[in-house]
LUMTIVEX-661578 format. One record per atom (N, C-alpha, C, O, CB): residue in three letters; residue number from 0; atom name; x, y, z. Coordinates in pm, whole numbers. Glycine has a CB too. Layout:
! residues N
  resn  resi  name    east   north      up
   ALA   NUM    CA       X       Y       Z
...
END
This chain:
! residues 99
  resn  resi  name    east   north      up
   MET     0     N    1054     489    -931
   MET     0    CA    1008     281    -870
   MET     0     C    1060     273    -754
   MET     0     O     987     274    -655
   MET     0    CB    1090     118    -964
   LYS     1     N    1190     264    -743
   LYS     1    CA    1269     263    -691
   LYS     1     C    1221     257    -473
   LYS     1     O    1207     174    -383
   LYS     1    CB    1338     380    -776
   ALA     2     N    1214     402    -494
   ALA     2    CA    1162     448    -413
   ALA     2     C    1056     384    -284
   ALA     2     O    1067     390    -161
   ALA     2    CB    1124     519    -486
   ILE     3     N     940     317    -381
   ILE     3    CA     815     220    -366
   ILE     3     C     873      70    -279
   ILE     3     O     840      20    -171
   ILE     3    CB     750     177    -548
   GLU     4     N     961      35    -372
   GLU     4    CA     974     -90    -380
   GLU     4     C    1088    -133    -236
   GLU     4     O    1125    -244    -198
   GLU     4    CB    1027    -122    -544
   LYS     5     N    1118      -6    -186
   LYS     5    CA    1228      -2     -85
   LYS     5     C    1121     -12      50
   LYS     5     O    1107     -95     140
   LYS     5    CB    1340     156     -97
   VAL     6     N    1042     137       9
   VAL     6    CA     941     107     181
   VAL     6     C     873      -4     191
   VAL     6     O     886     -67     295
   VAL     6    CB     810     214     220
   ILE     7     N     753     -75      49
   ILE     7    CA     751    -181      89
   ILE     7     C     786    -281     142
   ILE     7     O     716    -344     221
   ILE     7    CB     740    -195      61
   LYS     8     N     960    -329      86
   LYS     8    CA    1055    -403     130
   LYS     8     C    1114    -407     287
   LYS     8     O    1168    -507     334
   LYS     8    CB    1144    -371      46
   ASP     9     N    1094    -292     355
   ASP     9    CA    1171    -251     444
   ASP     9     C    1034    -255     525
   ASP     9     O    1054    -220     642
   ASP     9    CB    1269    -118     420
   ALA    10     N     924    -282     504
   ALA    10    CA     785    -262     559
   ALA    10     C     743    -457     600
   ALA    10     O     696    -506     703
   ALA    10    CB     662    -166     406
   VAL    11     N     774    -501     511
   VAL    11    CA     802    -697     488
   VAL    11     C     822    -676     561
   VAL    11     O     744    -651     653
   VAL    11    CB     887    -804     411
   ALA    12     N    1029    -671     562
   ALA    12    CA    1135    -698     653
   ALA    12     C    1054    -678     794
   ALA    12     O    1031    -774     868
   ALA    12    CB    1272    -595     629
   ALA    13     N    1007    -525     827
   ALA    13    CA     972    -532     948
   ALA    13     C     828    -559    1023
   ALA    13     O     803    -537    1142
   ALA    13    CB    1014    -436     977
   ASN    14     N     761    -599     946
   ASN    14    CA     630    -618     932
   ASN    14     C     575    -555    1029
   ASN    14     O     531    -575    1143
   ASN    14    CB     592    -741     926
   LYS    15     N     593    -440     923
   LYS    15    CA     454    -312     935
   LYS    15     C     384    -297     894
   LYS    15     O     324    -192     916
   LYS    15    CB     445    -210     924
   TYR    16     N     339    -382     809
   TYR    16    CA     219    -368     736
   TYR    16     C     121    -480     720
   TYR    16     O     133    -599     751
   TYR    16    CB     253    -330     618
   LYS    17     N      -2    -400     651
   LYS    17    CA     -85    -511     612
   LYS    17     C    -142    -555     451
   LYS    17     O    -183    -471     371
   LYS    17    CB    -196    -485     692
   SER    18     N    -138    -666     431
   SER    18    CA    -180    -699     323
   SER    18     C    -371    -709     273
   SER    18     O    -439    -778     351
   SER    18    CB    -105    -821     322
   GLY    19     N    -430    -659     180
   GLY    19    CA    -543    -794     132
   GLY    19     C    -609    -645     208
   GLY    19     O    -581    -559     291
   GLY    19    CB    -553   -1020     216
   MET    20     N    -763    -704      72
   MET    20    CA    -851    -534      92
   MET    20     C    -930    -549     253
   MET    20     O    -967    -448     313
   MET    20    CB   -1021    -502     -69
   LYS    21     N    -946    -659     298
   LYS    21    CA    -988    -657     439
   LYS    21     C    -940    -611     545
   LYS    21     O   -1000    -526     611
   LYS    21    CB   -1001    -745     474
   GLU    22     N    -796    -673     588
   GLU    22    CA    -671    -596     676
   GLU    22     C    -663    -463     620
   GLU    22     O    -659    -385     715
   GLU    22    CB    -511    -668     663
   VAL    23     N    -659    -397     502
   VAL    23    CA    -616    -288     497
   VAL    23     C    -726    -136     514
   VAL    23     O    -696     -19     538
   VAL    23    CB    -547    -307     378
   LEU    24     N    -878    -211     484
   LEU    24    CA    -955    -154     539
   LEU    24     C    -938    -128     690
   LEU    24     O    -943     -19     748
   LEU    24    CB   -1049    -208     506
   GLN    25     N    -924    -214     727
   GLN    25    CA    -956    -243     931
   GLN    25     C    -816    -130     946
   GLN    25     O    -826     -11     975
   GLN    25    CB    -913    -490    1038
   SER    26     N    -723    -184     924
   SER    26    CA    -588     -88     967
   SER    26     C    -581      63     858
   SER    26     O    -495     149     882
   SER    26    CB    -416    -204     936
   ALA    27     N    -604      67     830
   ALA    27    CA    -587     208     716
   ALA    27     C    -597     336     854
   ALA    27     O    -552     448     831
   ALA    27    CB    -770     225     554
   LYS    28     N    -636     317     939
   LYS    28    CA    -662     468    1077
   LYS    28     C    -537     456    1066
   LYS    28     O    -475     548    1012
   LYS    28    CB    -744     460    1271
   GLY    29     N    -429     274    1140
   GLY    29    CA    -279     367    1203
   GLY    29     C    -199     314    1095
   GLY    29     O    -100     242    1102
   GLY    29    CB    -197     325    1386
   SER    30     N    -261     364     990
   SER    30    CA    -132     334     848
   SER    30     C     -65     493     824
   SER    30     O     -97     602     872
   SER    30    CB    -230     270     650
   LYS    31     N      18     462     752
   LYS    31    CA     107     573     701
   LYS    31     C      86     636     510
   LYS    31     O      88     743     450
   LYS    31    CB     273     497     730
   LEU    32     N      63     446     468
   LEU    32    CA      81     493     338
   LEU    32     C     -60     308     305
   LEU    32     O     -84     193     342
   LEU    32    CB     317     509     263
   VAL    33     N     -97     411     218
   VAL    33    CA    -199     300     104
   VAL    33     C    -142     251     -11
   VAL    33     O    -120     330    -102
   VAL    33    CB    -330     370      35
   ILE    34     N    -115     137     -23
   ILE    34    CA     -35     104    -179
   ILE    34     C    -169      14    -240
   ILE    34     O    -192     -84    -168
   ILE    34    CB     153     -15    -166
   VAL    35     N    -266      28    -366
   VAL    35    CA    -284     -16    -406
   VAL    35     C    -246     -34    -582
   VAL    35     O    -213      56    -659
   VAL    35    CB    -356      -4    -345
   SER    36     N    -266    -205    -617
   SER    36    CA    -223    -202    -748
   SER    36     C    -328    -179    -819
   SER    36     O    -437    -153    -768
   SER    36    CB    -159    -312    -792
   LYS    37     N    -296    -187   -1015
   LYS    37    CA    -356    -151   -1099
   LYS    37     C    -472    -200   -1115
   LYS    37     O    -568    -132   -1150
   LYS    37    CB    -300    -154   -1180
   SER    38     N    -478    -386   -1080
   SER    38    CA    -565    -495   -1122
   SER    38     C    -708    -446   -1009
   SER    38     O    -826    -466   -1041
   SER    38    CB    -477    -675   -1090
   ILE    39     N    -662    -376    -871
   ILE    39    CA    -814    -347    -832
   ILE    39     C    -967    -345    -855
   ILE    39     O   -1007    -250    -922
   ILE    39    CB    -814    -274    -822
   ASP    40     N   -1042    -418    -819
   ASP    40    CA   -1184    -370    -912
   ASP    40     C   -1233    -207    -841
   ASP    40     O   -1203    -139    -742
   ASP    40    CB   -1347    -518    -883
   SER    41     N   -1321    -200    -951
   SER    41    CA   -1348     -10    -906
   SER    41     C   -1445      -4    -756
   SER    41     O   -1474     107    -710
   SER    41    CB   -1475      95   -1068
   GLU    42     N   -1478     -95    -707
   GLU    42    CA   -1604     -97    -606
   GLU    42     C   -1505    -115    -524
   GLU    42     O   -1560     -79    -420
   GLU    42    CB   -1738    -206    -607
   ASP    43     N   -1366    -154    -485
   ASP    43    CA   -1284    -174    -365
   ASP    43     C   -1183     -36    -321
   ASP    43     O   -1142      15    -216
   ASP    43    CB   -1190    -311    -398
   ARG    44     N   -1170     -10    -474
   ARG    44    CA   -1084     106    -501
   ARG    44     C   -1179     213    -472
   ARG    44     O   -1115     298    -534
   ARG    44    CB   -1018     114    -649
   VAL    45     N   -1247     256    -444
   VAL    45    CA   -1386     340    -391
   VAL    45     C   -1347     396    -252
   VAL    45     O   -1303     496    -197
   VAL    45    CB   -1537     233    -372
   LYS    46     N   -1416     193    -215
   LYS    46    CA   -1430     171     -95
   LYS    46     C   -1286     245      -8
   LYS    46     O   -1293     332      79
   LYS    46    CB   -1453      11     -86
   LEU    47     N   -1151     176     -67
   LEU    47    CA   -1028     197     -24
   LEU    47     C   -1029     366      21
   LEU    47     O   -1034     402     139
   LEU    47    CB    -919     149    -145
   ASP    48     N   -1022     484    -124
   ASP    48    CA   -1033     598     -93
   ASP    48     C   -1124     695      69
   ASP    48     O   -1099     792     140
   ASP    48    CB   -1079     617    -216
   GLU    49     N   -1228     594      57
   GLU    49    CA   -1271     719     128
   GLU    49     C   -1201     618     295
   GLU    49     O   -1169     654     408
   GLU    49    CB   -1496     775     104
   GLN    50     N   -1207     486     226
   GLN    50    CA   -1138     509     460
   GLN    50     C   -1031     537     435
   GLN    50     O    -972     563     540
   GLN    50    CB   -1116     349     610
   ALA    51     N    -937     552     308
   ALA    51    CA    -803     750     345
   ALA    51     C    -823     774     364
   ALA    51     O    -819     776     487
   ALA    51    CB    -733     868     313
   LYS    52     N    -908     873     279
   LYS    52    CA    -922    1009     342
   LYS    52     C    -945    1029     490
   LYS    52     O    -880    1105     562
   LYS    52    CB   -1027    1070     281
   ALA    53     N   -1074     931     536
   ALA    53    CA   -1143     959     661
   ALA    53     C   -1038     945     771
   ALA    53     O   -1040     969     891
   ALA    53    CB   -1266     862     685
   ALA    54     N    -937     892     680
   ALA    54    CA    -837     830     838
   ALA    54     C    -684     955     796
   ALA    54     O    -598     994     874
   ALA    54    CB    -763     561     822
   GLY    55     N    -698     985     668
   GLY    55    CA    -616    1099     625
   GLY    55     C    -460    1064     542
   GLY    55     O    -355    1124     522
   GLY    55    CB    -590    1182     765
   VAL    56     N    -508     954     517
   VAL    56    CA    -366     833     452
   VAL    56     C    -367     887     313
   VAL    56     O    -462     898     235
   VAL    56    CB    -403     620     447
   ALA    57     N    -259     914     301
   ALA    57    CA    -268     877      74
   ALA    57     C    -245     740      91
   ALA    57     O    -212     648     165
   ALA    57    CB    -101     960     -76
   VAL    58     N    -296     793     -61
   VAL    58    CA    -302     695    -129
   VAL    58     C    -207     669    -245
   VAL    58     O    -173     765    -315
   VAL    58    CB    -412     695    -161
   TYR    59     N    -150     518    -279
   TYR    59    CA     -42     515    -406
   TYR    59     C    -104     428    -518
   TYR    59     O    -173     328    -500
   TYR    59    CB     116     445    -362
   GLU    60     N     -77     468    -604
   GLU    60    CA    -121     313    -695
   GLU    60     C      -2     303    -759
   GLU    60     O      70     390    -810
   GLU    60    CB    -265     309    -822
   PHE    61     N      11     169    -747
   PHE    61    CA     192      63    -811
   PHE    61     C     154      84    -921
   PHE    61     O      37      97    -960
   PHE    61    CB     238    -140    -786
   ASP    62     N     250      89    -979
   ASP    62    CA     248     105   -1094
   ASP    62     C     301     -77   -1191
   ASP    62     O     400    -121   -1250
   ASP    62    CB     349     250   -1103
   GLY    63     N     152    -129   -1151
   GLY    63    CA     180    -294   -1143
   GLY    63     C      70    -363   -1100
   GLY    63     O     -15    -338   -1015
   GLY    63    CB     292    -338   -1044
   ASN    64     N      93    -477   -1195
   ASN    64    CA     -58    -564   -1078
   ASN    64     C       5    -630    -955
   ASN    64     O     114    -632    -899
   ASN    64    CB    -161    -730   -1169
   SER    65     N    -186    -712    -933
   SER    65    CA    -140    -759    -808
   SER    65     C      -3    -889    -771
   SER    65     O      33    -924    -659
   SER    65    CB    -273    -805    -760
   VAL    66     N      47    -937    -895
   VAL    66    CA      49   -1027    -859
   VAL    66     C     255    -943    -855
   VAL    66     O     347    -988    -786
   VAL    66    CB     -42   -1167    -950
   GLN    67     N     262    -830    -946
   GLN    67    CA     399    -800    -870
   GLN    67     C     413    -745    -762
   GLN    67     O     521    -754    -703
   GLN    67    CB     473    -733    -927
   LEU    68     N     300    -670    -706
   LEU    68    CA     239    -654    -578
   LEU    68     C     241    -769    -486
   LEU    68     O     263    -737    -369
   LEU    68    CB     109    -616    -594
   GLY    69     N     228    -870    -504
   GLY    69    CA     250    -989    -419
   GLY    69     C     442   -1001    -427
   GLY    69     O     525    -979    -338
   GLY    69    CB     148   -1147    -498
   LYS    70     N     453   -1030    -526
   LYS    70    CA     627   -1046    -568
   LYS    70     C     708    -959    -467
   LYS    70     O     819   -1008    -448
   LYS    70    CB     670    -980    -743
   LEU    71     N     694    -883    -419
   LEU    71    CA     752    -761    -350
   LEU    71     C     693    -798    -236
   LEU    71     O     777    -852    -163
   LEU    71    CB     720    -610    -401
   CYS    72     N     567    -791    -178
   CYS    72    CA     566    -803     -26
   CYS    72     C     634   -1008      10
   CYS    72     O     562   -1070      88
   CYS    72    CB     349    -759      35
   ASN    73     N     706   -1054     -24
   ASN    73    CA     752   -1146    -104
   ASN    73     C     599   -1317     -72
   ASN    73     O     611   -1437     -46
   ASN    73    CB     958   -1169     -38
   LYS    74     N     538   -1270     -83
   LYS    74    CA     363   -1322     -80
   LYS    74     C     335   -1406    -219
   LYS    74     O     359   -1346    -324
   LYS    74    CB     234   -1164     -82
   PRO    75     N     291   -1533    -226
   PRO    75    CA     322   -1640    -331
   PRO    75     C     196   -1633    -431
   PRO    75     O     175   -1704    -529
   PRO    75    CB     341   -1801    -259
   PHE    76     N     123   -1534    -381
   PHE    76    CA       0   -1518    -458
   PHE    76     C     -70   -1333    -443
   PHE    76     O     -70   -1236    -367
   PHE    76    CB    -117   -1652    -384
   ARG    77     N    -117   -1375    -565
   ARG    77    CA    -196   -1142    -559
   ARG    77     C    -196   -1044    -474
   ARG    77     O    -306   -1081    -434
   ARG    77    CB    -355   -1102    -556
   VAL    78     N    -177    -964    -417
   VAL    78    CA    -172    -865    -355
   VAL    78     C    -199    -730    -374
   VAL    78     O    -112    -645    -394
   VAL    78    CB     -95    -872    -329
   THR    79     N    -382    -701    -364
   THR    79    CA    -449    -603    -426
   THR    79     C    -382    -482    -361
   THR    79     O    -331    -393    -430
   THR    79    CB    -603    -613    -410
   ALA    80     N    -382    -479    -217
   ALA    80    CA    -387    -353    -151
   ALA    80     C    -308    -416     -41
   ALA    80     O    -309    -535      -7
   ALA    80    CB    -537    -281    -116
   ILE    81     N    -230    -299      18
   ILE    81    CA    -103    -289     125
   ILE    81     C    -106    -174     206
   ILE    81     O    -102     -62     154
   ILE    81    CB      38    -284      57
   ALA    82     N    -113    -189     335
   ALA    82    CA    -124     -49     438
   ALA    82     C     -23     -47     514
   ALA    82     O     -14    -119     613
   ALA    82    CB    -246     -38     538
   ILE    83     N      83      50     472
   ILE    83    CA     209       9     527
   ILE    83     C     249     136     632
   ILE    83     O     283     249     599
   ILE    83    CB     325     -18     398
   LYS    84     N     232      79     779
   LYS    84    CA     252     161     960
   LYS    84     C     320     170     950
   LYS    84     O     326     268    1023
   LYS    84    CB     240     130    1099
   GLY    85     N     529     147     881
   GLY    85    CA     644     137     933
   GLY    85     C     702     193     841
   GLY    85     O     784     138     768
   GLY    85    CB     690      22     970
   ALA    86     N     655     344     831
   ALA    86    CA     768     437     714
   ALA    86     C     781     550     805
   ALA    86     O     706     592     894
   ALA    86    CB     698     497     531
   SER    87     N     940     604     743
   SER    87    CA     944     757     783
   SER    87     C     810     861     695
   SER    87     O     725     827     612
   SER    87    CB    1122     816     733
   ASP    88     N     844    1010     764
   ASP    88    CA     731    1090     691
   ASP    88     C     824    1075     570
   ASP    88     O     782    1014     472
   ASP    88    CB     678    1263     747
   ALA    89     N     940    1123     570
   ALA    89    CA    1045    1157     418
   ALA    89     C    1008    1009     348
   ALA    89     O     953    1007     238
   ALA    89    CB    1270    1182     452
   GLU    90     N    1034     912     404
   GLU    90    CA    1043     788     293
   GLU    90     C     907     843     247
   GLU    90     O     922     936     168
   GLU    90    CB    1052     598     349
   ILE    91     N     766     811     276
   ILE    91    CA     631     853     189
   ILE    91     C     641     967     128
   ILE    91     O     575     965      24
   ILE    91    CB     506     868     265
   LYS    92     N     718    1105     154
   LYS    92    CA     689    1241      57
   LYS    92     C     829    1167     -50
   LYS    92     O     837    1229    -156
   LYS    92    CB     723    1455     157
   ALA    93     N     916    1070     -39
   ALA    93    CA     957    1056    -179
   ALA    93     C     922     980    -241
   ALA    93     O     967     985    -356
   ALA    93    CB    1056    1046    -204
   VAL    94     N     797     830    -201
   VAL    94    CA     669     789    -261
   VAL    94     C     578     858    -359
   VAL    94     O     527     817    -463
   VAL    94    CB     598     769    -168
   MET    95     N     571     980    -294
   MET    95    CA     465    1053    -342
   MET    95     C     496    1130    -423
   MET    95     O     421    1192    -498
   MET    95    CB     401    1111    -265
   ALA    96     N     626    1136    -414
   ALA    96    CA     684    1273    -567
   ALA    96     C     694    1166    -644
   ALA    96     O     650    1189    -757
   ALA    96    CB     869    1392    -568
   ASP    97     N     736    1050    -629
   ASP    97    CA     771     917    -755
   ASP    97     C     637     937    -841
   ASP    97     O     639     895    -956
   ASP    97    CB     783     714    -681
   LYS    98     N     565     975    -809
   LYS    98    CA     410     895    -862
   LYS    98     C     375    1019   -1025
   LYS    98     O     276    1001   -1096
   LYS    98    CB     227     919    -677
END
């Protein structure tokens, strides 16, 4: 769980992320990793998986709900999905290994 939190916090600090379904779907192509919370609805999850697969981006299921993901992003509201743009390949491998 530590690796994913670090990647999210670094991306938020550097402003190298997009949050929210619309934003994530639009920016999936230029992203390195897409993170979804457990509380994402199945319809949105299918759309997101298709977009990510087409763009060749890994999808990570965050082990928490959208409120917890929102807190990690320093947002006072729920966040069901975020797209990370500024993370190194090593960080992404570490996150995917943590699954």
